[in-house]
N, C-alpha and C positions, 0 to 999 in steps of 0.2 A: 727522337725516342723510337726505338724499335717497337713495332706494333705487338710482336709476340712476347716481348719482355719489357713491359712498362716499368718505369722506375717505382711508381706507386700504384698499387692495385686497389680496386674497390673492396671495402671491408667484407662484402658478401662472399668473396672468393669464388668457389665453384658454384655457389648459388646465385651469383651475380646475374641480373637480368640481361646484361650485355656481355656475358662471359666470352672469353676468347680461347680458341683451341690452338696451342702452339705446334711447332713442327714435330714434337715428340708425342703428340696426341693427348697432352694433358690440358685440362681446363684451368683457367685462372681468371680472376676478376679483371674487368676492363680498366684501362689506365685512367688515373685520376691525378689532379694537380697536387693534392695534399695527401700525406700519409694518413691512414686510419679514417678515411672519408668514404662517402658513397658516390658511385657514378650517378649521372643524371637520371637514367631509367630507374635505378634502384631507389633513389631518393624520391622521385615522383610517385612511384608505386607505393612506397611506405607512407608518404604524405596523404595519398588518396585513401588509404586504409584508415589512417588516424582521423581524417575528416568524417568517416562513417561511424566513429565510435559513439557519438551522441545518439544517433538513431538506434545503434546496437544496444546501448544501455537502456533506452526507453523500451525497446522490444523485450529485453531480458526482464525488465521490471514487470511488464505485462504478463510474460510467461510465468514468472514467479507468483504474481497475484492470482492468476487463473488457477494455477495448480494448488495454491494455498486455499482458495475458495472451494475447490473440489474436495480437498481433504477435510475442511471444516464444515462442509454442507451436511444436511440431514442424511442419516443412514437409512436406506430403504430396507425394511424388514424382509428377510427371505432372499435378498439378492446375494448372489455368490461373488460379487465384485469386491476386490480388496481396495482400500483407499490408496491413492497414488501419493507416494511421499514427495515432499518438495525436493526437486532435483539438486543434489549437492553441487554439480558442476555450474549451475546457474548462480548460486550464491557465491561460490568460489571465484568465478570470473568477474562478477559485479564488484566484489571486494578488491580484486586485483586492479580493475580499471580505476576504481575510486582511489586506491592508494597511490598508484603510479601517476595518475593525472594530477592529484593534489601535490605530490612531491615535486613535479616539474613546474607546475603552475606557480608554486611558491618561490621557486628559484628564478623563474622568468620575471616575476613581479617584485622580487627581493623581499618577500615576506609580507606583502599587502594583505589586509584582512579580507576574509572570504565570507560569503553568506553562511550564517550559522546553521541553517537548516540542511541536514545531511543530503537529502535528495537534490536540493537546488545547488548545493555546494559542488557536487561532482560534475553537474552540468556546466556550472560556471567555470570550473577548472578545465574542462574539455574545451570550452569556448576560448579560454586564454591560450591554451596550448595550440589550438588550431589557428589562432590569429598570429602566432609567433613561431611557426614551424622553422623558419629560417634561422631565428635566434636559437631555438632549441637544439637543432642539429649541430650548431657550432659551439655549444657549451663545452668548456674544458672538463677533463676528468676530475671527479670529486668523490669523496667517500660518503656513502648513503647507508642508512639503516636498512636491514633486510631480515626476513624470517626464513629459517631453514627447517624443513621437516625432520623429525626423528623417524627412524625406520619403523617404529611400532606405534606411531601416533604422537601428536603434539608438535610444537615448534620451539626452536631456540633462537635467541637474538644474535645477529651477526652483522657484518659490514661487507659492503661491496664497493668496488671502485668502478664508477660508470661515467661515461661522457655523453655528449649530446647524441652521438650516433647510436649508442646503446639505448638511450631513452626512446629514440624514434623507432628502432627495431622492436623494442619491448612493447611499446604502445601499439604498433602496427600488428603485432602477433595476436593481440586481443581481438582485433576485428575478425581474423580468420577463425579464431576459436569460437567467437560469437556466431559466425555464419554456420559453423558445424553444429553447434548446440541447437540453434534455432531452425536447422534444416534448410538454410538459405543458400547452400553452396551451389554455384552455377558453373557450367563449363567455362574454363578460363582461356580457352584457345579455339581458334578456327583454322581448319585446314584450307589452304589456298589452292587455287587451280593452277597457278603458275609453276613452272619447273625451276629448280635451283640453278642459278647461273654458274655455280661452281662444279657440282656433280651431275647436273642434268636431270635429276630425279624429281618427281612431283611429290615431294615430302616436306613442303614448307608449312609452317604453323605460325599463326599470328597470336601472340599473347595479348589477351584482351585488357589486362591490367597494367602492362608494362611498355606498350608501344614498341615492341620488338618483334622481329621475324627470326625464326629458328628453323634450320634444316635438320630434320630428324635423321637423315642419312649421313651427311658429312659433319653435322653438329656445329656448323658455323652459325653465328648470331649477328644480326644487324639491327640498328634502330630503324624505324620505318622510313625516316627521311633518307638515310643512307641507302637503304634497300631500293627505294624508288629511284634514287639517282643512278645506282648501279644497273638497274633494269630498264632504264629509259634508253630506247634505241637511238634517240637523237644525241644524247650525251655520249653513249658508247661509240657512236660514229665519229 
């Protein structure tokens, strides 16, 4: 298979963690064995995000509880402070995590009963999902219920066709949203001292979440093992 034109490309396309730049200067997803699948770096990156959702959900719960307590606490006479409303993004994200985790946990377990307590149920569903990520990502396409917003408020019932890769990417996206809401976003990349062996410029960046090395000048991307091999003088000799 030609490296620049793989038969099957990572579902992430230009956003692929191991994306490849072809001779025409266009980026496309890394080659994969099966159509509509994720390359290894993208899959591992998404799995790591999903494994963080349990702690994300607990922190969102604490954030909502603290804000709610502030709003319901005693009002100090003469203070000019306005009560802080419960942040809608927190509730919205917690509901999305609950719905998505429950949906896929039920499909993984084929409808096994879950803990009836809502707070414990979502954590149980996240545990099921995290224990079966390999099964989840390989689920075939299926029709699922979904809600779509009206332009001026409210939702309407609809249907979506989603497969396991969609499920993984949707769940992973909740982790990044949680980091932003909770103010936990951290630098995702480190600049390296080495120079790029392709263009010779010291513009190499290591992605902390994807185990990849990217040159910001020539835009080539390598996974860390391949990069180490290509930059090992003993191997090069």
